[in-house]
C-alpha positions as CSV (number, residue, x, y, z in Angstrom):
1,M,84.0,115.9,110.7
2,A,81.4,115.0,108.1
3,V,81.8,118.2,105.9
4,I,81.9,116.5,102.6
5,N,78.6,116.4,100.6
6,E,77.9,112.6,101.1
7,E,75.0,112.6,98.5
8,E,77.6,113.8,95.7
9,L,80.0,111.4,96.9
10,K,77.5,108.6,97.2
11,K,76.3,109.5,93.6
12,E,80.0,109.4,92.4
13,I,80.7,106.2,93.9
14,A,77.6,104.5,92.2
15,E,78.4,105.7,88.9
16,K,81.8,104.3,88.9
17,L,80.6,100.7,89.8
18,D,78.7,98.2,87.7
19,L,76.6,96.8,90.7
20,S,74.1,95.5,88.0
21,G,74.3,91.9,89.3
22,Y,73.1,92.8,92.9
23,S,69.8,93.4,94.4
24,S,69.0,96.8,95.1
25,E,69.3,96.5,98.8
26,E,72.7,94.8,98.3
27,Q,73.6,97.8,96.2
28,E,72.7,100.3,98.9
29,K,74.7,98.4,101.4
30,I,77.9,98.0,99.1
31,I,77.7,102.0,98.5
32,S,77.0,102.8,102.1
33,M,80.3,100.8,103.0
34,L,82.4,102.4,100.4
35,L,81.1,105.8,101.4
36,E,82.0,105.1,105.0
37,N,85.6,104.0,103.8
38,V,86.0,107.0,101.6
39,S,84.7,109.3,104.3
40,A,87.2,107.9,106.8
41,K,90.1,108.1,104.5
42,L,89.3,111.8,103.3
43,N,89.0,112.9,106.9
44,I,92.6,111.8,107.3
45,A,93.7,113.1,104.3
46,I,92.4,116.5,104.9
47,L,93.4,116.7,108.5
48,D,97.1,115.8,107.7
49,R,97.0,119.0,105.6
50,L,95.7,121.2,108.3
51,S,97.8,123.0,111.1
52,E,96.3,122.7,114.7
53,E,94.6,126.0,114.3
54,E,93.2,125.1,111.1
55,R,91.9,121.9,112.4
56,A,90.3,123.8,115.3
57,E,88.5,126.4,113.0
58,L,87.2,123.4,110.8
59,E,85.8,121.7,114.0
60,K,84.0,124.9,114.8
61,F,82.3,125.0,111.5
62,S,81.6,121.2,111.7
63,D,80.2,121.4,115.3
64,A,77.9,124.2,114.3
65,G,76.5,122.2,111.3
66,K,77.8,124.9,108.9
67,N,78.9,122.5,106.2
68,E,79.1,125.1,103.3
69,E,81.4,127.1,105.4
70,A,83.4,124.5,106.2
71,M,84.0,123.4,102.6
72,N,84.7,127.1,101.7
73,F,87.2,127.1,104.5
74,L,88.9,123.6,103.2
75,S,88.8,124.9,99.5
76,L,90.9,127.9,100.7
77,K,93.3,126.0,102.9
78,I,93.8,122.9,100.3
79,S,94.0,124.1,96.8
80,D,93.6,120.8,95.3
81,L,90.7,119.5,97.5
82,Q,88.5,118.4,94.8
83,E,91.4,116.3,93.5
84,V,91.8,114.9,96.9
85,I,88.1,113.8,97.2
86,D,88.1,112.4,93.5
87,G,91.2,110.5,93.9
88,T,90.2,109.1,97.4
89,A,86.8,107.9,96.1
90,A,88.5,106.6,92.7
91,K,91.1,104.7,94.8
92,I,88.4,102.8,97.2
93,V,86.3,102.1,94.2
94,E,89.4,100.6,92.3
95,E,90.1,98.5,95.6
96,F,86.7,97.2,95.6
97,K,86.5,96.3,92.0
98,K,89.8,94.5,92.4
99,S,88.4,92.6,95.5
100,R,85.4,91.3,93.4
101,K,87.2,90.1,90.6
102,K,87.6,86.2,90.6
103,P,91.3,84.8,90.3
């Protein structure tokens, strides 16, 4: 169910991280890994807030590749959608930052 704009999310993740000590290739791998985690957690958070009928409607948009319509639908159904997206991304990034810190 990838209806979230992954490029925007990727940019947001990159901005929140200080990966200056990593090579470009390592940075890309880290950001991609975090993006996968954020996407998975977002899918769960979003689906938990939708009824069975709403999930079926969302799936129709997603299957048809109508991501903009899917985002509009989600925005109507989940009033704090942007906060859910931002909060989920921030939480994953913070967990990553904590895991990088040396004891």
